[in-house]
N, C-alpha and C positions, 0 to 999 in steps of 0.2 A: 504494499500500500504505499502511495506517495503522501507524506505528511502534508504537502501543500493542499490537498483535496479534503483532508480530514476536517470535518466541521468543528470538531471540538478543539479548544485552545487550552494551553497550560496557564495556570494563575500563580502570582507570587504570594497571594494570601487566600487562605480559607475563610468561609463565612464566620463572622465573629461570634455566632452562637455555637459553633462546634467546639467541643471540649476534647474529642478523641482524636488520637494520632491516626488512626486509620481513615477515619473520615476527612480529615484535613489533607493527607496525602492523595487519597482517592478522588477527592474534589479537585485539588490543585492540579493533579494530573489529567483530569478530564475522564475519569474512569466512571464515575457516577455523578448524578444531578440529585440534590436533595429537593424533594417536594413538600415535605413537612417532617416534624420530629417522628424518627423511626419509619419513614417511607422514602425510598431512594429508587431513581430510574437508573437503569445500567446502560452506558452509553457504549460507542464501538468498542473501545479498548477494554472496557470493563466486562462487557459481554462476551469478548474472546476468553477472558480469563476465566469467567464463570462456567462457560462452555467447556473448557478444558477440565475443570474441576468436576464438573458434570460427568464427562465422559470417563475420567479416573474412577469415579464412584459407579457408574453404570457397568463399567468392564468387571468390576469386582463383584458387584451384585449378580451378574450373569455367570460369573464363574462358579458361583455357589447355586446355581439352578435357579435364581430368581426369575420371574415372569413380570415384565413391565406393563403397567397399566396407567391410565389418567383418570383419575375420579373427579367427580363433581366437587366445585368449592362450595355450593348452596347444598345445605344438608337439612333433612327433614328435623323439624322439632320433636316429632314422635319418637324418632330414634335415639336422641339425646335424653328424653324423659325415660326411657326404657333403661338406661344405665344409669340414670340418676344425676347426669352432668349438666342438664340444662340449667339447675338452679345452682348446683355445687361449683361450677368451673367460673371463677370471678373475672377471668380475662377473655371470656366468649364473646364475640361480636354477635349481636341478634338484629336480624334485619326484618323490618316489617314492609310489606308491599302494600299497594293501594287497596287491596281487597281485606287488609287486616291479617293477612296470613303471615306467621312468624316462621323464619328459617334461621339457621346457624351459618354464619360464614366460616368455613372449616379451618380450625387451628391444628386438626389431627383427624385420622380417617377410620378410626376403630368402628364408629357408628355407621359408616358407608361399607367398609369392606366385609364385615361380618354379615349383614343382610345379603350382600352380593353372593358370598361363599353358600349360604343357606340354599341357594339355587342350584348349587353344584355338588355339595356334599351330604350324603345320606348314608352311605357304605363305606366299609373299610377299603373297598375296590376303588374308590374315588380319590385315593391317594397316590402319589408317585411311588414307584416299587422302591422299596428299600430306603425312603427318606420323606421329609415334610413337603408340604406344599407352602412355596415362599413366593410372596407377590409383593411387588415394589412400586413406588412411583416417584417422580422428581417434578415438584409442584409447588406453586405460591400457597403459602399459608397465612393466616390472619389471627392476630391475637391482641387484646386491647391492652398493651404493654403501657404501663404507667411510668416506667423508667427509661424511655426511648431517649438515652443520652450517650450512648456508646457507639455511634455510627452504625455501621452494619453489624456490629456484634449483637445487637438487641433491637429488633425492629417490630412494626406493628404488622407489616407486610414483608414477607421473607420466603425465600426458596428453601425447600427442605427435601431431603430423601427420606422417605418413610417406608420401611419393608415390615410386613407382617407375615410371621410363620404359622403354620397350622400343623398340628401333631397328634397322632393317635395315641402315643405314650410318653411318660416322663422321660424315659431313656432317650426316645427319639428327639425330644426337645433339648434335653442336656447336651446330646453329642452335637446338635446344629449350633445351639448357644456357645458352645466352646469353639466351635469353627468360626462364628462370627467375630469373637474377640480377636482371633488372628487376621480376619479380613480387615477389621478396622485399623489394626496396628499397620497392615500394609498400606492402606489407603493414606494414612498420615505419614508414613514413611515416604511414599511417592510424593506427596505435598511438600515435602522438605522440612516437615516440623516433627519427624518421628522422634529425634533424639530429645526433644522437649515435651514430648506428649506421654502421659502415664495412664494406664487403666486404674481408675479410682473406685474404690468401693463407697457406695452411697445408701441412703435409706432407700429400702424397696416399697414404701408405704404400706397399704393394707394387705397387699397380695404377695409379697415376697420379702425374704429376710433382707436381701440386699439388691440394688440394681447395680449396673456399672457404667460410670461415666468415663469419658476420655478427656482428659485435663491437660492444656497446654500451659506451660509455665511461663509467666510474664507478670512484671511488676504492676501492670496496669488491669490485672485480672480482678473479677469481682468475687471469685471463690477463693477459700483457703483450703489447702489441702496439706496433708503430712506425707511426704515421700519416702519410701524405703528404697534407696537408690541401688542398693545391691540386688533386691528382688525385682526392681523395676515396676513396682506397683505403688498405690497410694491410698489413704483414706481421707474421705471429705470430712471437713470440721463438724458437719451435723451428726455425724455417727462417730465421732472420736471420743471414746471412753475405753476404760480399761477392760470391761467386758468385751467389747468388739475387738479390741487388740488382741485379746486372749484367744478368741474364736478364729482370728485371721493370722495367728501365729506371728504377731509383729511385736517388736520391742520398742517401746515408747522412746528410749534413749537413742535409738538408730534411726529415728525418724526426723526429716529436715521440713519445717514449715515454709510453705510457698503461696504466693498468690498465683491465679490461674484462671484460664478462659475454658469453659466446657465446649468442646467442639464435636461431641457426640455421645450418645448414650444407647443402652441396650437394656431390656426389661423382661423379665418373666412375668407374663400377665395371667397365667394359669387359666381360670375359666372366667375371670371377671368381665369379660365381654362376649364370649360365646355362650354364657348361661342365659343372659337376658333376652337373647334372640333364639335360644333353643338351637343353637348350632351344635350338632351331635351327629354321631354315625354308629351303625350297627356292625359289630364284628362277626367273625366267622360262625360264633355260635349264637347269633341273633341278639346278643347282648347290647344294649344300648349305652353310650359313653359320650360325656361331653367333649368337644375338641379343645385340646390345649393350645395356647398361644404364646408367642412372643412378638416383641416390635423392637425395632431398630432404627434410630433417627440419626441424621447428620444434616445441619444446616450450612447449606451451601455459600450463603453470603456470610455467614459467621466464620467460615473457614476462610474465606478470602480475607476477611477483616484481621483475622488472628495471624496470618501470614505477614500481613502489612505491619502489624503491631510488633512482631517479634524478629522479623527479618529486614527491617529498614534501618538507615542511619540518618545523619543530619543533612544529607544531601537528598534524600527521597526513598523511594521503593527499592528492594533488591528481590525480584521475582526468582524463584526456583525455575529451572529450565523447564519442568514438566507442565507449568501452568502459566509461564509467560506469555503475554499477548502475542510476542513475535520471538523468533530465535535471535535475531540480530537487529541492531539500529544502526543503518548506514548513514552516515553524515556527509554531505557535501559541503566543503569549505572554500569559498573563493567564487569568483564571478567570470573567470576566463573561459573560453570555449574549450580549452584542452581539458581542463579540470572537470567541466560539466560533461564532456563526451565520455572521460573515463568513468566517472561515477554512473552515468547511465549504462555503460557497459556492464559494470559490476552488477547493478540492479537487474537487469536483464539475464544476466547468468544465474544469479541467485533464484530468481522466478522460474527459470527453465529447469532448476534442479529442485524445484518444489521446497526451496527455503522459505519459510515465513519471514519477511523482512519488511520493516518500517523504514522507508527511504525519506530522510529530511531533506528534501530538495528545495526547500522554502529559500526564496531570494529576499534580500534586504533584512536579513536576521543575522546578527553577529556570531562569530565563532562561539564567544562566551555564552551567549544565550542559547546555543544550541546543545553545547556541553551540560550546561545546567539543566535544560528540558530533558536530555537523555539520562542523567543521573536521576532525576524526579521519576521518570518513567519506568526505570529499574529494569529494562530489558537486558538479559544476562551478557550479551557480547556487543560491543560497540566497535563499528568500523569506521574509519575516516578516510575520505579521499580528498586531498588538498595538494596544492602546488609542491609542498615539502615532500609528501608521502609518494608523488609521481616521481619527483627528483631522486628519491631513495629506491625507486624501483619497485613500488608495490603499494599496499593497504595497511594503513596503521590500525591495529586491532589491540582491544583491551577488554578485559572482563569487568563486570560492574563492580566486582570485589576487589580488583587490583588497583594500584597506584599507577604503575607505569605499562605503558604499551610497547608493541613491538612491529616491526614492518614484516608482512608476509606476502606471498604472491596469491593471484586469485585461485590458481590451483591448490594451493596450501590452504586457503581459507574455506574453500568448498569441501576439502577433506576433512578439516576439523568440524564443520558444521555437520557433515554426513555422519560422522563417528558419534555424534551426540543424539542422533535421532533415534 
């Protein structure tokens, strides 16, 4: 993409009412646009990042046999009354149409997926051979968030992956649940924050002893966790007491207190949502059983914001290669025809080799401004075509995390980029 046709522009300052670093940098870089507190639109650069996060998650969900669907955002009031959450859920958006009919604006989808599955499950034969039925979607959610002050970390409208698994037996559920722990670790590793993210024991509410959160350590986090660095697990402050530590075989003196951001969670739902809708099956002996359930959530915007919070510096964002909007930022410095011709040649070569490139071909913009914008946007590799680089026989390249660059040939640049794909 040529930067000269990109309709968004960088900004030196973020809106005065933004307190979070993720929102400041994402707005300044033109990745997102703030509509109101807790509500953001994703612009071209931001959407490219979001789609890459989405694809990483989708790949992992498909790998464990997940079947993707897209469920409705409008949800019948009756379903929420059946589960008792119409009145109990205090951040539920309730919408009334002109006829006086009330519906919920979906914050989660247990009340939709379970009635759907009731149309398809009645026998043990309706489950996949040797495993659970796992259904997921990647879709916008809505919650009446009163603390929408953390940029894309905590929104009223946000994109989330929610998977729901359905099981005939406790052993089947437990095996899949353990598998999902590893799947989540893989996702966060691919996102570049695996080294800072810990599976964290948290309260399981009324239907399980524990749920499991995945918490990424950062000083700006809203949660407090206690990390056992040797075991690579943590405990949320809300369940932190001597009894719990004994159950989890943790030693208080070996735990380190940290602030963190929750980037994902998994729950054992048991029959909390299948029972109200009578989602059940008949086994080989004609015995009826309630279907067991698990759920597994990841917020995509929250993940994006977390990466910005933990991997940025005083110059701007530092995107991991897997989710960067482009693989390389090509900068044209100088107004002469020779340098323009060379820069365009390199740009066309990158495109022909299927390299994702943002080409800063803007005229009337100083070298200093282009360098500052490149640092702010945080694309992993910067390549500069200038009279000096041409004189030295190549292209000056520098990783976003490096201080000094080096001159390489076009063939060397293409080889480097292809090795990173």
